[in-house]
N, C-alpha and C positions, 0 to 999 in steps of 0.2 A: 569485108565483103569478098565475094568469090565469083569467079567465072568458071563455068563448066560447059564442056562440049564433048559429049559422049555418044557413041553409036553402038547399040546392042551390048551394053556392059551390064554385068550383074548389079542389081540394086544394092546389095550388101557391100560390094567393092566401092561403089560411088560414095555411099554413106561413110564408109571407113576412111576413104581418102579425104573427103571434104571435112569430116569432123576433125581429122588430124590437122589439116591446114588452118581451120578456124579455132582450134583448141576447144572444141565443143564436146561437152560430156553427155553421154547418153547411156541408156540401159535398154537392152532388147528383151522383150517378153518372148519373142520368137524371131528368128532371123528372116528378114525379107527374102522371098524367093522370086526368081524371074529376072529377066533382063529389061533394060530400058534405054531408049535413045532420048537425049535431051540437050538443049542448048539454053543456057541462062547466063546473063551477064550482070555483074555488079549487084549480086543478091546478098541479103542478110542471111543468117543461119535459118531463121524462121521462113523466109521466102523460099529458100532452097528446099526445105523439107516439104512445104506445101506443094511445090512444083514436082518434087520427086515422087511423092505419094499420091498425086492427083490420078484418079481413075485406076487405083490399085486397091487391094484388100487391106492396105496398111495405113496407119495414121500415127500421130504423135500428140503428146501433151507435155507441156513444160511444167515441171515441179521444182521450184527454186531455180537452180542453174543447171538442172539435168533434164534432158529430153527423154521421156518414156516412149518407146516405140514398139508397136506390135500390130496385130490384126485388129481391124475396126470392131470386131465382135467381142473383144475382151472387155469385161466389166471395168469401168474406170476410164477407158479410152474412147468408148463409143459415145456418140452424141445423138440427141433426139431433136 
């Protein structure tokens, strides 16, 4: 579980730091752009990603033990 308190930090930097701490494997279809401020406590990897990508153009999908991350419009990541 992870605690994150970030103010106006690039999304890609938060993702890289948290994935390193949690030993979380991921693949980027495209690098998330933009900054975000967030505070989250005692979150699992999936809770963190849901919170991180909430109200952004990005999403994720877990395939085996690897998170596939990219824009919501990418075939295979988008949901209906």
